N, C-alpha and C positions, 0 to 999 in steps of 0.2 A: 547477361543473356538477356534482354528483352524477350519482353512475350506478344505475339502481334494476334490482332483478331482476326482472323484471317479464315475461309470457310471455301469448300467446291461441295458442289453440287451437281448429279449425274441424273435428269431425267426428261417427264413429259411434260410440255405447258400444257396447261388444262385449260384453255380459252384463251381466246385473242386478248392479243394487251392492249388495258387501258390508255390510249396517248393522252395528255394533254398536254397546254403548252404553246408557244409561239417558238418557231424553226432554233433560235439561239437557246432557246432553256424548257427545252421536250421531257417531261415525261412517263414511264413507262410505269403502269403498273400488272403486275402477272402471280397466276398460279402458278409452281411449280410441281408436279407429283411425281416423288420421291420412295420406289419400293424398299422395303427394310430389310439386311440378309438373311431372315430369320419369319419361319410361319406363326401365323399367328393359334389363339384355340381354335377356329374353329379347321386347322389345316389350310390355310390360303397364305398367305405373304401379305404381312401389315403394309399401308401407304401412309406416306405422312403426305400433308398439302399446304406447301411453304411459302406466304405472302413473298413478293420478290418488289422491290422499287428499285429503277435506272436511272439517271442522268444527261444530257449531255449525249453527246457522240454516240456514244453509247444505250442510251435508250430508243435509237433509232436504230443500233441495231437487232435489238432487243425485238421491235418493229415488227423487222427483216426478219429475223431467223426463228423466233419464238411464236408462231403460230399455233394455234389449237392442234394437238396431239404429238408436235415435232420436239422427237428426241434434240438436250441439249445438255451443257456443259456450261457452270457460270462458276465465277471468285468471287468472291464476296465478303461481306462482313455482318455480321449483328448488331444491329440498331434496335435498342428501345425505343416505345411507340412514347411521347407522350402523357400523360391521364390525362382525360380530361373531365366535366361536367355534362352529363346527358339529362336530355327534355325533361327526368322527374329529378333533377338532381341528386342522382345519384354518382360519387366518382366511380367510374372504370377505366380499368385498365389494358389498352389494346392486347398489349404483349410484344414480340420480337420481332420486327422485319428486317429481309437480307436485305442489304444495296448492294447491287450489282455493280461490280467495277470488271467482270471483259464476263464475254460469251462466246464460246463457240457451235456453229451446229456440229449435230451430233451422224446427222442421218437424215432422210429423206422421205416424209409422212408418202406412204401409196394410197393411191385410191379404194383399196381393201379399209381403212385404217391401220395397217400396220408397217413397219417402217423400217428401214434397211439400214443396217449400219458395217461396213466392213472394215471396218478400219480408214477410209479413206472418205473425201466428204464427198457426196457425189452430189452432181445437180448441180452445180453455183461455180464462177470462176474463178478465180485466182484474187480477184480483183475486186470479190465482194467476202473474201473473209475475212474477219475481221481478224487477223492473226497470219 
């Protein structure tokens, strides 16, 4: 049996994706807020903020579907970022980042800031959906 580096996350995009590159080499960087299934010490839900990156056609879909506050479902792989030396000469280990392989919108952000998700994707035509 082979072991595969694969994960699925559901959460809200923290901010608008940062887009770079040309049409053929698009890169999207964004952060997703994912709630944990338990309460923290203060009796409130803990949230993890996870940095993500997507390339090519997936980056275009991130730009389209991962606007600030929008609920999304992503599938990807954990990637280690390479250590580097900062301006002070110290070696920095930036940690992990999620390379997004696919993205699906899970609702539509309403003007009030609330999200609506009823099992179907509302507000999108079949041609706009990535699946």
